[in-house]
N, C-alpha and C positions, 0 to 999 in steps of 0.2 A: 797596483792597488788590490786587485782580486787575489794575487798571490799572497800578499800580506794577510788579507782577511782569511784565506784558506789556511795558512800556517797558524794563525791565531786560533781558529776553530779546532784545528788538529791538536794543538797544545792544550786547549781547554778540554777537549774530549778525553785526551789521555789523562789529564789531571782528575777528571771525574771518575773515569774507570779505575785509575790507580787508587784513589781514595776509597772507592767501594771495595776493592780487593783488600786493601789494608784494613778496613773496618771489619770485613768478614774474617780475616786472619786473627784479629785481636779478640773476637768473640769466641773463638774455639779454644779448647784447652791446649796447652803446650804439648808438642809431640814428645814422646819419650826419647831418652838418649839411645842411640843405636843407629840402625840402618835407615831410620826415618820412614817407617812403614805405617804411619797413621797416628791416631790419637786414641787414648783409652775410651772404651765404650762407657756410656753413662748407665746407671742402674735401670733407667727407663728403657734404654735400647736393649739391654740384656733381657729384661723381663718380656719385652715384645717378641724376642726371638726364642725364648726358652719355652717352647710349647710341646716338648717331648713327653710322651706318655709311656711309662714302664709297663711290663707285662701284668703287674698286679692292678693296673687301672688307676693308681693314685694320681690325682690331678686331672682326671677326666672332667671336662667342662659341663655345665648345664646344657640341656637340650635333649632331643630324642628324634628318632626316625624309624620308619617302617620299610619293609621291602617294597611295598607299592609306591611309596614316596620316592624311594631310591631308584626304582625303575624309571620313573619320569625324569629324574635328574641324570641318570646314566645315559638315557637316550638323547638328552640335550647336550651333555658335556663330556661323555666318555666313549660313546659308540664309535666315533671317528677313528680312534686309536685302537681300542680293544675289541671292536666288532660286536655284532649282535650277541646278546646273552653271554658276553665275556669270552667269545670264541678265540680272540687273540690275533686279529689281523688288522693292522700291521704290527702292533705292539704285543706285549706279553699276553699269553693266554691266562685267564683268570679262573676258569671253571674246568672241572674234570680232573683227570689224571689219577684218580683213586686206584691204588694197587700197583702203580707203575714205578715206585721209588727204587725197587730192587732190580728193575729192568736195565738193559744196557743204555737205553735212552729214556730216563725217567721224565715224566711230565710234572714239573713242580708248579703247582697252582696254589691258590688260597686254600682250597679244600684238601689237597693231597699233601701239602708240605708245611704251610705256616703253622707255628705252634700256638700262637695267641691271637685272639680276635682283637685285643687291644692294640696289638702291633699293626694290624690292618687299619684300624681307625687312625692311629698315629700317622701312618704313611700317607693315607688318603688326605688327611687334613694338612700335612706339611708339604707334600710334593705334587699333589694332583689338583687340577689337570696339569699335564706336563708343561704346557705353554703359559699357565697362570697359577703357579704354586701359591698357597696361602689365600686363595680367592674364595674358597668354600666357607659357608657358615658352619658352625658346629652342628646345627641340625642337618645340614646337607651331608656332612661327613658321617654322622650317625646313620642317616637314611641310606647312603651308598654302601656303608659297611653292612647294614641289614640286608640290602638287596643282594650283595655278593655272597654273604653267608647263606642266604636262602637259595640262591642259584646252585650253591655247592651242597645243598641238602643238609645243612648244619642247623638251621633254625626254621621254624614254621612260617608260613606266609603271613600269619596274623601277629607275629612277634613284634615287639617294640624294643629297640636298642637305646639304652641311655647309660648314664654313669653307674647305675646299680646293676643292670642286666648284662651289659657287655663283658665285664670281667668274669662272669659266671659261665660264659659260653665255653664248652669243651671242644677244642679243635681235634680232629681225628688223629693228627700226627704229634700231638703234644708229648706223649710218652717217649718219643724217639729223640728228644732233644735233652742234652745235659745242661744243667745250669752253668753259666760262665763263671759265676762266683758262688760255689756251693756254700751252704751255711757252715760256720765253724762248729766243730764237734764240741759238745758240752763236756767240760772238764769238772769232775767231782772234786770238791774241796775236802781236804782232810781235816 
């Protein structure tokens, strides 16, 4: 008797699980023809992932941050990997390296190598902290950017970084980069 009851419960459970799986499959868009590698992303999914900021700063979000605010956030969320004041233990060094790019062992840091401050903001917002990417608010990303720019001697301690001020920051190594897509030459019409 208990074997029949157990079998009936098993059949019922498999039916419930199967119907739930079938329902979930029916609510998703059909997979494209081909190797079966997923389903098309929805516009909302694309918009949520499309957070890249180009060098000119277009698309920078609202918010702002100062070096002082960034120092507090850095000590709470970044120091374990990047060391005190961006010294780089155990992860990459973030500060210093000025004048070393022509040496046999250049020290490529934010202040010695990076061409755009907007790229720094973009990277921090998308990829940091390493164990929790996309977890910082826009204000935290601005503040961390301000802190690191200040540690590298690029902005003053009382500066505020936001969508207007960040693209105006002149990085020390900007002139040593060539544009990936140079502007097309202007052709005179006859």
